[in-house]
N, C-alpha and C positions, 0 to 999 in steps of 0.2 A: 608577124611574130608578137608585134605591139599590139594587137586588136584581140589577138588569143591571149595575151596577160591579160591586156585589159578587163575583157570578157570574163576570165579565171575571176581578177579582183573585185569584179560586181558580182558576181555568183556569189563569192566567199561575203561580200556586202552584205547581201541580202540574206543569206544564210545567218547569219549574224545577228541583223535585223529582226528576223523572224525568231531567233532563240533568244532572243530579249526582250521581245514580246512577249513571246509563249511564257517565258521564267518569269515576267511582269504578273501575267496573267495567272501564272500559279502562286504568287505568293498574295498576289489579290483574294485568288479565292479561300487561300488561309483563313483570311479573316473575314469571308462570306458569314452569313446566318447559317446558311446551310451547312457548310460546312463543320462551324462551331456544334450545331445542334448533333450532325453525325458523329462527331466525336464524343461529345456528352450522352449521347445513346448508348454507342458501342461501351464506354465505360460502365456507365450502369449496367446493363448486361453482362459485363464481364465480373463486375463487383456481385450482382443479385440483388443489389440496393440503388435506390434512386439518387443520382446524382445532381447536384443543380449547381450552376456557375454565373453569376449575374454578368461579369466580365471576360470576357478571352481574347488576350493578343497575342499573334504568333510570328514572330519574324526567323524565314529559313537562316538568316546568317548568326543570329545573335541567342534566340531563346525564347521564352515563354512565361507569361505572364498570367494567373487567373485572379479575380477578385470575386468576392463574394461567395465563398466556397462554402457546400455542403454537402454532406454525404447521410442519407437518412437512415436509420437503423433497417436492418432485413428483418423479414416475418418470422417469428410473432411478434417481435420489441417493438417499440412504438418509440415516436419521435427522433432524434437526429443522433448519429451514431457521431459525427464529425463535423464541426464547420472553423472554417478560418477566414480571417480580413481578406488575406493575400497569400498569394505562392507566386516565388516568381524564381526561373532557372535562366541562368545564364553561362554560356558557353564559347569554344573558340572553334574554329573549323578548321584548320592549319594544321592540327596536330594529329588531325585523323587520318593525313598520308602517311604517317609513321607508324598508326597503328595505334595510337595512343588519343584515349576521350580524356579532353582538358574541361572540367566545368567552371569557371570561376565562383560562382556563386550559386546558392539554393537557399533560401529565404522563407519561413512558415510565421507569417505575423499572427499573432494572437489566435491561436487553434485550439479549440474548445475539445476535446474527447472523454465523450458519455458513456463509461464502461458500466452495462448491467448484467447482474448475473440472476438465472433463473434458479426455482426449487432444486434441480437436478444439477447444478453446478456448472452448468452451458454459459459462459459470455457471447454477448451477443456480436463481438467481431467473430467467433466462431462459425457463425451462422452463415455470413457470408461466401459469396460464390457466385459462379453463372446459374441464371433462373433455369436455363436449359443446358440440361449437363452434357446432352449427345449433341447438343446443336455447338456447344463449345469447343469440340473434338473437331469440328470440321471447318474448313479455311473461313473466317470473316468476309465480308463485302469489303471487295479490295476500295483502299482509301489512299488517296495522294499523302503521301510521306512528311511530316509537319518536320522532321528536323534528323539531322544524323545519329542524335543522341539514344535514337531506339534503341542501339546498341548497350546495354548495360548489364550489369551483373544478372539479374535476372535470364539474361540469354544465355546462362554457364552450362545450361544444360542440353544446348541445340546439337546436331550432328555436325562431324568436323565440315567445314568447306572443304572444297578443290583446294590442292594444292597443301594441305595437312595442314591448312591453318584452323583454328579454334577461336570463337568467341572468347575460350576461358584465356586465348594469349593476348587478348585484349590488355591493356596496362589503362586503367580508370582513375582519373585524380580529381578528389574534389575540393577544391581550394579551400574554400568557406561553407560549411554548411550550417546555418545558424536558424532556433527558433527563439522567438519572443514572445513574452508576455502568456505562456500555456497554459492552462488549465485542464486537470484531469479531475473527475468525478466518480467514485465508485458507487452502485446503489445493490441492493439485492431487490429480487421478484416484489418485495413488499414496500419497495420506495425508502427503506431506512439508508441514512447516508454512512458508507464504509469506510469511505476515503477521499480526500479531495486536498489536490496540489493546486495551489494557487501562485500566480506571478513566476513561473518558471523559465530560465531562461539558459541557452547554453549557444556557443560556438565550437565548431570542430574541423576537423580536416580527415578526410577519408581517404584511403590508398586501396586499389584494388588492383593485385596484381596474380598470374597463374592460381588463380581462383579463389586466394586469400584475401577477405575482407578486414583491413584495421583501420582502425580510428580513435583518436584520442581529442578531450573535449575537459572544459571547465563548466560544470552545472553549479546556479545557483536556482533557488528557492524561496520565497518568501517565506511561506507557511505551506506545513503538511498537517492535515486534520486527521484523527483516524477516530472514525464512528461520532465528530463532534465534538468528542471526549477531550481528549490529549493533542496537544497543540506541540509542535516542533518547528521552530521558525530561523528566521536569517542562516539557510544553510547551503552550504558549500561543500563542491566533492570534485575531483577530477573523473570522468567519464571514459570508460574503455567501452568499444564496440566491437562486434564482428558478428557474422553471420549467424553464431551458434547463441552467444553471450551478450548480456547487457551489465557494465559493472559500475557500481560506486563506491570508491574507498580508498582514503577515509571517508566518511561522512563526517561534518562537524556543523554544530548548529546550538542553537539555545530552549531552553525549555522550562518555562515559569522561573526565570532570574537564575536558572543554573547553567552550566556547562552539556551537551550532549556532543557523544561521539558515535561512530559504529561502521558499517559497511552493508551494502545490498548487493547481492546477484540473482540477476533471472535468467535463465536457460529457456532460450526458446524450443530449441532444437527438440524434437519426438515430444512435443507438447508444453505449456509454460508451465513452469514450477519457479519458485524463487526461495532464497535465502537472505536471512537478514540478521545482525545483530546490533545490539542496541544498550550503551551504557550513558547513565545520566550521573550528575554527582552536583549538590550544592542546590537542588531543585527544592524553592518556597513551595511547601506541601499543600499549604492553604492556599495559596493564587492555583495552584494545580487541580485541586479538589473544586475553587470556585469556577476556573473554565469550564470543567465538566460538569456543571451544576449538580455536585454533589450535595444532598443534604447534610452528609458526613460534616463534621468540622474536626480536622487533625492540624495540629500546627507542628515545626520542626522540619528539620531540613534533611530531604531524601537522597539516598545513591543507592541504584540500581542498576542491574547488568541482566541483560533477556537476549535470547538468541530464539530465532521462530524461522519456519522453514512450511511450506504449505503450495496448495496450486489453487487457491483460490482465497475466497473470504473466510470468517469463521469455523464452519463446518467442514472444513479441507484445511485446516490451521492447526499447527503443533508448535508447543512453546515452551521454555524454561526457564527461569531465573531465579533472583532474589532482591528483598528489598529491606533497606534499614533505613528507620529515620531515628535522628539522636535528637534530643530532648523533645519529644512527642508531647502533646497534650490532646485528648479525645474530646471532642463534644458531640452533642447528636448522635452517639453513637445506640442503634437500639435495643443491642444486644446486652450491653453496657448499663443502659439504664433500667434494662427487666433484670440484671442479677442487682442492681443498684433496691430497687424496688422490695425485691424480694428479700434481702437480708435488713432492708432499711438502717440503709449506710449513706447517705447523700455523698457522701466523696468519693465512691464509686462510681458515680456516674460521667465524671468528668475527671480522669486520673491524670497524673502525667508521671510520666512512664521516661527513666534516663535513655532505655534502649528499647527500640521496638524492630522486629525480624520477620520476615517471611519467605518462605519458600517456596516455590509453586511449579508446578507443571500444567500445560493447559493443552488439550487434546477434544477437538469438535467444541460441542459446548460444556465440558467439565471440565472446572478448575479445581485439581488438588493441593492443599496445603499442607504435605506432610509437615512441616514446623511454623507454627506461630510462636513468638514468645515475645512477650512485653516485660518488661523489667524495670523497676523502682524497688526503695529499700523496704515502703510500707504495702505493698502490693505486686504480686509476680502473677500473670497468666499465661498459660502454657496450653496449646489446642493445635490440634489435626483433625482434617474434612476435608470436603469436598461442598462445591457450589454449582449446581447447576443452572447456567447462565439463559437458557433458554425458557427455565418460569421461574428463575431466582428462589428454588427452594437449596437448606442449606442441612447438612449433617454433620455434626463435632463433639467431637470428643474434651472434655475441657477441665484442667485442673486450674484452682482458683488458691491461691495460697496469699495470705493475710497477716500482716505482724500483728502482736500482741496490742498495739494502740487501737488498729482501728478492729480486730475481732471481738473487744471490749465495749462496742459500742454496739453489737448487734443486741437488740432487745430480748429478743427470745433464748432461753438457756437451751433449749430443744438444737436450735441453728448451730447457737456456738459447739453444742457436741458434735455434730457433725465436721467440724473442722478438727483433723488430725495433726500433731505435733511431727515435724518431720524431721529435728534437731539442728537447723540452721536459724531460728528464731522466729518461723515463720510455722502456721499451720496453714493445713489443703484439704482441700475437698475435689472430690471427681464428680464431673455431673457431663450429660448431654444436652445439646442445644441444638435445634431440628425448626421444622416451620419452613418459613423464606425468610427473607432479607429483613422486607418490609414488616413482618411478623413473626418475630422468634418467639420458639416456647424451649422448655425448659424441662427434665423431669429433677429438678432439685429439691421441690419440696417432696415428693414421696421418696427421696435420699435421706429427707430430714428427719419423715417418720421411721424411716428404720432405724436412723441415728439414734433417735429419740427411747423408739423401743430398748436399743441396745443398752441406752444410758439407764434406761428403768430398771432391766434386768441384772444388769451390773453390781447398780447399787443396793438391791435388794440380796445381792449373793453377798456382797460385802458386809450387808449386815445380820445375816443368818451368820458368817463365818464369826463375826466377835461373840453373836451368844454363843456358838460352839466353844469357841476358845478363852 
């Protein structure tokens, strides 16, 4: 009996040794160049884009570390869609016994996401997918399992397993999901920079149970640049995530010495769509225009409110809002320079207004401004019209009102006659401005001719009436 027991123990010992040796073999195989290449090739095939990884460390007991990660753009786009210095995944095996996937840490270090949209509004990431769609439907070549965390939210659509359990019944806990020093860029098909997000960080915890994904985080962004023209800095906001939406609200930041607040919601289900609102106050307009590299010089404090929504860059964008500037002084305005030259009053080229108000709507490339109101005691400008942002063409109806002190400086009597008193101490004239923002034109002179002719006829009629009576 003793010999039989010793024989059984010996067999068990041999089996354990063989199992340990086989396990060690599998673990060593996970980090073999052949296995890493097999994984890389399969991921590339599933994405429909070349994936590059400089280093890959896999531990069946604790997780995965990738270094020097890059995903090339899918055809026909050029360059890389995504790069990252490193990706780290750390998990626990024991909770799996109770149907719980517990991930201690997911970290993405220095990721760079380069979004490109073509002339048809298609983003580069939308072209991702298996290179061979028919092959994707067939079972892939069997590979050694890298780690139990293959159970993920993406498996929620799998058929029910035996015993009635489904992958959706798994509870998945991600204790820490973090992104460090992220950069996001967006360009159009001509290489124009539409948006840049620099030095973005966030840390979050995500929980998945019953097919519901929930997550909250605090996001911080050093700078968001829109078309290399408008810059919002030192941004912070709570970040809420689900399978359908990503929400940043409320957003707080700084813009050109003033404060900026707002919110952003991105809908991921049934196509990409975003909604946002932005309110700024106390913005130094001169600084804002200098950052935008604008030739116009306007000083004053700006207050603005805007809301926008869309599915992509400018052609797929709709927006509306208002802009108000207190104590604004205008310099280098081509339109005002044109008016100043026509009426021969230098003060009109660099006027100072107590109040400047613009209301606008934007749809695609067409910017409509139903109200432009510039007010000061000696001068008022009221206008409405459109700007085509694609070719910079303008079309505005303008009403210019001048106080007697400015009106008296107009040297031509015929021109003064074109301004009609309106009962509030100002005399006004209507005219049209068209052309482009760089080369505006006006029909003022033709209207002055009509006014001059009217004045002559009126004067002759008065003289005739005096003779008769």
